[in-house]
Each structure stands twice: as C-alpha cells, then as structure tokens.
Backbone bond lengths (Angstrom), bond angles and torsions (degrees), N, CA, C in turn:
res aa  C-N    CA-C-N  psi(-1)  N-CA   C-N-CA  omega(-1)  CA-C   N-CA-C  phi
1 M - - - 1.440 - - 1.526 109.16 -
2 S 1.285 117.08 132.60 1.488 118.93 -177.96 1.524 109.50 -109.51
3 G 1.294 116.39 107.65 1.441 121.94 178.21 1.539 112.32 78.16
4 P 1.335 115.37 177.60 1.436 119.58 -179.77 1.524 112.57 -68.34
5 P 1.332 117.71 152.70 1.465 119.39 -178.85 1.543 110.16 -69.45
6 S 1.318 114.61 148.25 1.460 119.20 177.76 1.523 110.28 -88.80
7 G 1.323 116.86 177.02 1.440 120.26 -177.84 1.501 113.11 -66.53
8 S 1.314 118.23 -20.06 1.464 121.71 -177.48 1.538 111.26 -83.33
9 D 1.330 118.01 -12.55 1.466 120.47 179.07 1.543 110.42 -70.29
10 S 1.302 116.99 155.64 1.461 120.53 -179.58 1.537 109.90 -71.37
11 L 1.324 115.60 161.55 1.452 121.03 -179.74 1.508 111.19 -61.48
12 A 1.303 117.01 -37.75 1.508 120.84 -179.51 1.550 110.54 -61.29
13 V 1.320 115.12 -39.87 1.482 119.83 179.31 1.517 109.25 -63.73
14 R 1.314 115.89 -45.71 1.485 119.78 -179.30 1.504 111.71 -63.90
15 Q 1.345 117.32 -42.88 1.448 120.75 179.84 1.514 111.46 -63.89
16 R 1.362 116.40 -42.27 1.478 120.12 179.07 1.545 108.96 -63.73
17 Y 1.313 117.60 -40.90 1.469 120.60 178.40 1.539 111.36 -61.81
18 L 1.330 116.08 -46.24 1.460 118.49 179.16 1.505 113.34 -64.57
19 R 1.357 116.60 -39.64 1.455 120.93 179.15 1.535 109.14 -63.78
20 H 1.316 116.33 -41.80 1.499 120.96 -179.14 1.513 109.52 -65.22
21 R 1.329 116.50 -42.58 1.469 119.53 178.89 1.496 111.94 -63.96
22 R 1.337 117.25 -40.65 1.468 120.11 -179.94 1.525 110.27 -64.83
23 R 1.353 115.49 -38.92 1.470 118.89 178.66 1.524 110.55 -62.70
24 L 1.342 116.29 -42.43 1.480 119.16 178.99 1.545 110.35 -66.11
25 S 1.315 117.74 -36.60 1.460 122.99 178.75 1.513 109.27 -65.72
26 D 1.344 118.46 -45.33 1.470 122.12 178.85 1.550 109.31 -59.96
27 R 1.343 116.72 -45.12 1.458 120.97 -179.37 1.526 109.79 -61.82
28 G 1.314 117.04 -38.73 1.451 120.64 177.64 1.518 112.64 -62.06
29 W 1.341 116.02 -44.04 1.453 119.19 177.81 1.502 113.91 -64.32
30 I 1.366 115.44 -38.88 1.457 119.75 177.97 1.526 110.07 -61.82
31 T 1.328 116.84 -41.37 1.441 122.38 179.43 1.539 109.63 -62.35
32 V 1.314 116.15 -43.70 1.472 120.07 179.90 1.530 110.45 -61.02
33 W 1.346 117.22 -47.60 1.448 120.26 -177.53 1.534 112.41 -66.14
34 V 1.328 116.57 -40.44 1.468 119.66 177.43 1.522 111.39 -63.02
35 T 1.356 115.79 -40.79 1.461 120.69 179.73 1.520 109.85 -64.69
36 L 1.343 116.81 -46.05 1.457 119.26 178.56 1.533 112.87 -62.10
37 G 1.324 115.70 -40.13 1.464 120.51 177.53 1.508 110.78 -61.20
38 A 1.305 116.51 -45.22 1.451 120.73 -179.06 1.552 110.19 -64.65
39 L 1.312 116.19 -40.81 1.465 120.56 178.86 1.511 112.66 -62.62
40 V 1.351 115.49 -47.99 1.454 120.81 179.67 1.541 110.02 -62.82
41 G 1.309 116.85 -41.99 1.472 119.37 179.73 1.540 110.45 -64.90
42 W 1.324 116.38 -39.90 1.464 119.25 -179.72 1.562 110.07 -67.15
43 L 1.322 116.55 -40.88 1.474 119.34 178.40 1.533 111.55 -64.51
44 F 1.341 115.47 -36.11 1.458 121.73 178.34 1.527 109.93 -63.29
45 I 1.330 116.62 -48.83 1.433 121.52 178.44 1.526 112.68 -64.73
46 A 1.312 116.33 -44.84 1.471 119.38 179.12 1.507 110.60 -64.55
47 G 1.280 118.32 -35.79 1.500 122.46 178.49 1.526 110.78 -62.73
48 F 1.338 115.86 -47.63 1.458 119.11 178.73 1.527 112.15 -68.10
49 A 1.303 117.17 -34.76 1.463 119.28 176.35 1.549 109.94 -64.35
50 G 1.342 115.93 -39.38 1.434 120.30 178.35 1.523 111.89 -66.34
51 L 1.332 116.86 -38.26 1.456 119.18 179.86 1.510 112.71 -70.77
52 G 1.330 116.65 -25.22 1.463 121.10 -179.91 1.500 112.49 -73.52
53 H 1.305 117.25 -19.97 1.507 118.65 -177.57 1.496 111.71 -83.70
C-alpha cells in the first residue's frame, strides 16, 4: 500500500491501514521506553562505578 487510503477506498482497507499504523506506533513507543530504561540503568551503574573509585 502506498500512502494513506483515499476516500474512495473501502472501509476495510481504511481500518486495516489504521490498525497497522497503530501497531507501528505502539512498537515505536515500546522501543523508546526500552531505550530510555537501558540508558538510565547504564548511567546508574556507571555512576556507582565512578563513586567506587
């Protein structure tokens, strides 16, 4: 599918497109949260390692 569906597309096509977009959006947010969690964890560990020296 190239681009968003137009008004002439069937309802099923539009619903499938929106569902697919929402799934991609959810996956993007999960990636953001996992990345932030990993970064915060790494900074926490690096900070304590620095304090130990």
